[in-house]
N, C-alpha and C positions, 0 to 999 in steps of 0.2 A: 619211666620203667627204667629198672636198672636191671644188669643182667649180671652174673656171675660165672663164669667156666669153673666149675670145681677139677674134673676129670674125666676125659671120655664124653659120655653123654651126659654126664651129671652137671647138673645147672642149679644155680639157685636163680631165683627171678622174682622179683618187687614190681609187680604188676597193681595197677588199682588200688597203691596203697597196701596191698598184702602180698605176705612173703609166700612164694610157692617154691618145691622141692620137685624138680623132675628127675627120674631115673637114677635113684640112687646107688650106685654101689662104691663101695666105703671100704672095699678089702685093701688090706696092706700090701706095700709090691712084691709080686710073686706068690700071693695066698691063696690062687687060683689057678686051676689046670691051663694047660696050653689049649690054643682052641687050631694052631696049623703047624706044631712040632717043632717050632723055633725058640719059644722060651716060654716059661711060666708067667700067667697075668695076674694083676696087672703089670706094665712094663715100669711103672714108676710109682713111688709115693703119692698121696694126696697132698696137693698145698697147706693144709692146714689139716687139725684135728679132726676129727668125725663129729666133736662137742661143738666144732666152730661151725662146720655143716650145717648141722641141726638147729644153732640158735636162732630163735624166732622164726622157725617156719610153722606156716599156719595148715597147710595143709600140700600131700604128696602127690605128685602125676607120675602115672607108672603106665608104661606104653605098651609092655610086653614083660614075658616072665622069663627073660636070659638073664645070664647070669652078669653080662657086662651093662643090667640095665636095672636088676635087683637083686644083689648079690646076697650070700647070708649073713655077712656081716651087717648090712642094711636090716635085713628082717629082724632081725636081732636087737640092732640098736633103734629102730622107731619105736615110737610110744603107742601102745595097744589104742589108746584114744584119738590118735593122728586120723583126721580126716583123709582118706586115700580116694584117688578118680581112678579107674582103671577100663581098659576093653571087660564087654561082659563075660567074657569067656575068664577071665581071672578071678571074678570075685569068690566063687566058691573057696580057690586055693587061700586066699588073701584072709580069709574069715576063718579056716581053719587053723590058720597060725595064730588067733587070737584078734586080729584086728576088728573092732565093733563099729567101725564107721566108714565104710566102705560103700563107693557110689559106683554103678556101673554106668560109663559114656555111653549113651545113646543116643544120636543126634545132637544136640545143645542142651547142656546144665547150667543153671546159673547159680553161682556162686558168690556171696559176697559182692555182689553187685559187679562182677563180671562176666560174660559168657563164656563159655568154653564147650567149643564145638569138634566132637572125634572126626578125624578124616582118614581116610584109607590109605594104604601103602602096599607097596610090592617087593618083598624082604626076598630078593631074588629072581629066579625064573626057573624053568623046565620041573625036573624032579626035586632041586633044591627049595624051591619054592614051599612045599609041600611039607619037608623037614622043618624048616624054619617057622611056618605057622603064622595065623594073622596077626599083624604088627596097628598101630595107631598110630599117627599123629595128633597135633589140635592145634586149632584157630582160636588164638585169643582174643576178644573184644571188651573194652570196656571206657568209660567218658574220660576223655580226656588222656586218651593212652593211645600208642600206634597201634593197629591191627598187627598182630604177630601170628606168623604160621610157623609152629614146630613142626618139621616136615617127618622126625623121626627116622626109624631104620628102613630106609626104601631105597630103590633105585629111580633114576627118572623115570616116570612112565605117564599113562594117560592120567592117571588120579591125582600126581601132582599136578601136572598143567592145569586141570580144571579148575585145582584149589586156587591157583596162582590166578587164574583168568578171573575167578567169582569172587573170590575174598578181597582181588587187589590188596594184600599186607605192604604196609611199610617196611617191616623187620621178617626176612627169613631165615629159618635156623636151619641147618643141613648138617648129616653127618656123611663127613667126605673122606672118610681113611681109605676109602676102595677097598673095603674088606673084601675076603673071597672065603668061599667055602667048598668044601668038596675037590669037583676037578676042577678049580677054579673059576666057580661062577661067583662072579659079581653079584653081592648082597645088599651093599649099600652105595652109595654116589661116589663116584670117581672125580678126578680132576677134570675132564671134559664134561661131564654130566654136570658139575658144580657150576661149570662156566654156563651151562645150557640154563640152568636155574636163573644166574645172573641176566642171561640173554631174554630169557622170559618173563623177568619181571623187573623191567627195566626202573622204576617207579621204586624199587624197593634196595634196603641195604640187606646184605647176604652175611651170614655168621656162620662161617663153618667150624664145626666141632669134629669129637668123635676120633682127632686121630694123634699117632705117636704115643697111642695107651694100650692096645693090645695086638698079642703076636699076629692075627690074619689081615691087619691093615696093609695094603699097599701104597698107599698115599699118605706123605708125610707134611707138616706144614710146609717146610721149605719148598717142596716138589710141586705142592699147589699154589702156592706164589709166585713160582717161576712158571708155569701153565698158563695159571691166567693173566699174567703181564705180558706172555708173549701172545695171547687172545685178545687185547685190547680192556680187560678188566681192571679199573682202577683200585687202587689201593683202600680209598674210602667207599668204597661199592662191594667190597667184600674183605672184611672183617676176617682174621684168623687170629684168635686169642689163646694166648699162653695160659696153661693151668694155672689157677688163682685167680685171673685176669678179671677185672671189673668193665664193663660198658655201659654207658647212660644215652637213650635215646630220648 
């Protein structure tokens, strides 16, 4: 398995011998509106060209329809014949944009020898949760590959704990920016919740992503590393890749 963090939540993933793109946001720096009133988004440029991001990609996973996960640039650039796997509520919108190979993820889908299981998440709490809407994570399994749990846009909650206990993933990918919405409501994991994942899955390597890219984040890579180290999480158990960095498992 190979993983390349592009920026934010966007990943290139080679799994079971096939290249997947996860949650493509391909906008140029400051091309999207602010979320928190501090800066236009994204906060930085892509580490490579959009063509390089898309090179060799065989299918795209889209967790939910927010602009930091599937933005207008990605919507324009993805080939209309690209296989897309998404949550059921987004199928009609994707087909309306001309995408012809859209597969709703209900339970587990088998694609080219790998099993892709949709998982639930909680994108906030209270009134904000309804505004954020449903989101998805994914568990990937394939012969000869580590089981991967990509948690997606979720806070630490019972649904995440259940996946960790039942799937026993070897690799867990979290969104750890501590992004907040509305009255300061946490909508993805912060440093403490990321450490909770590490503690709940002692067999796993945790890869923290979606930091330093959008203006509603409150946790930086540097602050996450400091917090994790102070709570006994070693750097080889919690990986915090830079934009463009490649990891192999």
